[in-house]
C-alpha distance (Angstrom), angle and dihedral (degrees) to the residues before:
residue distance angle dihedral
M1 . . .
K2 3.79 . .
V3 3.79 119.4 .
L4 3.78 113.9 -149.2
T5 3.76 126.0 -142.0
A6 3.81 117.8 -121.6
T7 3.81 89.8 -103.1
Q8 3.80 92.4 50.4
S9 3.78 90.9 48.1
R10 3.81 92.1 51.9
Q11 3.81 90.2 47.7
L12 3.79 91.7 50.2
D13 3.80 91.3 48.3
A14 3.82 90.9 50.1
Y15 3.80 91.5 47.9
T16 3.82 92.7 49.4
I17 3.80 92.7 47.5
K18 3.79 91.2 51.1
A19 3.82 98.0 39.4
E20 3.80 95.0 47.4
G21 3.79 96.5 34.7
I22 3.79 93.8 -128.3
E23 3.79 133.2 138.1
S24 3.80 120.7 -106.9
I25 3.82 89.6 -117.1
D26 3.81 89.1 58.6
L27 3.80 91.0 50.0
M28 3.79 88.7 50.9
E29 3.80 91.2 50.7
R30 3.80 90.9 48.6
A31 3.82 90.4 52.8
A32 3.80 91.6 47.1
Q33 3.79 92.2 50.4
A34 3.81 91.7 49.7
L35 3.80 92.9 48.6
T36 3.80 92.2 45.8
A37 3.81 89.5 52.4
E38 3.82 89.9 52.7
I39 3.80 91.6 47.8
R40 3.80 89.9 49.5
Q41 3.81 91.1 50.9
L42 3.81 97.4 44.1
W43 3.80 99.1 40.5
S44 3.79 104.6 23.7
G45 3.80 93.2 145.1
L46 3.78 96.4 57.7
L47 3.76 122.2 95.1
N48 3.80 102.7 -172.8
F49 3.78 128.0 53.8
Y50 3.78 132.8 177.7
V51 3.78 116.5 -146.9
F52 3.80 118.2 -156.8
A53 3.78 127.2 -175.6
G54 3.76 134.8 177.6
S55 3.76 126.9 -136.2
G56 3.80 94.7 -88.5
N57 3.78 130.0 96.9
N58 3.80 93.0 -74.7
G59 3.78 92.8 75.2
G60 3.80 90.6 90.2
D61 3.79 90.9 49.3
A62 3.80 90.0 52.0
L63 3.80 92.2 49.9
A64 3.80 90.4 49.9
V65 3.82 91.3 50.7
A66 3.81 90.1 48.7
R67 3.82 90.1 49.8
L68 3.82 92.1 50.5
L69 3.79 92.9 47.2
A70 3.81 91.4 47.5
A71 3.81 90.2 50.4
E72 3.81 87.2 57.0
G73 3.81 91.0 53.7
H74 3.80 99.6 -98.7
């Protein structure tokens, strides 16, 4: 697995937004849905989750994941 730097991540986001003609909010939602699906698969037996986010750009992603988990009753 390759871990991207913050600069690489921003560049990849910008490329995806331009190449696919989507809004950044839609890219964020796509990421949140994918992560929520992984959480659901890995920890299906858990009811409660804590979502933490730093002050960077991933705060919105974390809020979206929390919203999706809460909508599922977690």
